C-alpha positions as CSV (number, residue, x, y, z in Angstrom):
1,M,-86.8,-129.4,103.1
2,S,-85.8,-127.6,106.2
3,F,-84.7,-124.1,107.0
4,D,-82.8,-122.4,109.8
5,F,-84.4,-119.1,110.7
6,P,-82.8,-116.4,112.8
7,A,-84.0,-116.4,116.4
8,S,-86.0,-113.2,115.9
9,V,-87.9,-114.7,113.0
10,E,-88.5,-118.0,114.9
11,R,-90.0,-115.9,117.8
12,D,-92.3,-114.1,115.3
13,I,-93.4,-117.4,113.8
14,E,-94.1,-118.8,117.2
15,R,-96.2,-115.7,118.1
16,Y,-98.1,-115.9,114.9
17,A,-98.7,-119.6,115.4
18,Q,-100.0,-119.0,118.9
19,D,-102.3,-116.1,117.7
20,E,-103.7,-118.3,114.9
21,H,-103.9,-121.4,117.1
22,I,-101.9,-123.5,114.6
23,S,-98.5,-125.3,114.8
24,S,-95.3,-123.6,113.9
25,A,-94.9,-125.7,110.8
26,E,-98.4,-124.7,109.6
27,A,-97.6,-121.1,110.4
28,V,-94.5,-121.1,108.2
29,V,-96.4,-122.7,105.3
30,Q,-99.2,-120.2,105.6
31,L,-96.8,-117.2,105.8
32,V,-94.8,-118.4,102.8
33,R,-97.9,-119.0,100.8
34,D,-99.2,-115.6,101.6
35,A,-95.9,-113.9,100.8
36,L,-95.7,-115.7,97.5
37,K,-99.3,-114.7,96.6
38,A,-98.5,-111.1,97.5
39,K,-95.2,-111.1,95.5
40,K,-97.1,-112.6,92.5
41,R,-99.8,-110.0,92.7
42,N,-97.3,-107.1,93.0
43,A,-95.3,-108.4,90.1
44,A,-98.4,-108.6,87.9
45,N,-99.3,-105.0,88.8
46,R,-95.8,-103.6,87.9
47,K,-95.5,-104.9,84.4
48,F,-95.4,-102.2,81.7
49,T,-96.2,-103.2,78.2
50,E,-94.6,-101.6,75.2
51,A,-98.0,-100.0,74.5
52,D,-97.9,-98.4,77.9
53,L,-94.4,-97.0,77.3
54,E,-95.5,-95.7,73.9
55,T,-98.5,-93.9,75.5
56,L,-96.2,-92.2,78.0
57,R,-93.8,-91.2,75.2
58,R,-96.7,-89.6,73.3
59,N,-98.6,-88.0,76.2
60,V,-95.8,-86.9,78.5
61,P,-93.2,-85.0,76.5
62,I,-90.5,-85.1,79.1
63,F,-90.7,-88.9,79.4
64,A,-88.7,-89.5,76.2
65,F,-86.0,-87.3,77.6
66,L,-85.9,-88.9,81.0
67,E,-86.0,-92.4,79.4
68,K,-82.6,-91.6,77.7
69,L,-80.9,-90.6,81.0
70,P,-78.6,-93.1,82.7
71,D,-80.0,-94.7,85.8
72,G,-77.5,-93.0,88.0
73,V,-78.8,-89.6,87.0
74,L,-82.4,-90.6,87.8
75,D,-81.3,-92.0,91.1
76,G,-79.6,-88.7,91.9
77,I,-82.8,-86.8,91.0
78,Q,-84.8,-89.1,93.3
79,A,-82.4,-88.8,96.1
80,A,-82.4,-85.0,95.9
81,T,-86.2,-84.9,95.8
82,N,-86.3,-87.1,98.9
83,E,-84.0,-84.8,100.7
84,I,-86.0,-81.8,99.8
85,R,-89.2,-83.4,101.0
86,A,-87.5,-84.6,104.2
87,E,-86.3,-81.0,105.0
88,G,-89.9,-79.7,104.5
89,F,-89.2,-77.1,101.8
90,T,-92.4,-75.8,100.3
91,P,-92.8,-75.4,96.6
92,R,-92.7,-71.8,95.3
93,G,-95.6,-70.7,93.2
């Protein structure tokens, strides 16, 4: 199996290989393995079980309401929240 990497990625691989004192091929294998391990670890951490969802429904009253909203509405809420934070508004209390 062979891959054609963009020139910028090839340069990064070469630098990594030099820093680690290994060949470019070994560097690619090591980087891919590390990336796959990280991806697998992150995927395992993100899984919600039905029991987790039920706990949220019971303990967080607004969760059931938010769960019924279409994704577009939630995305809009998130975008608005990000804009507010970026502008530096302070919460009123």
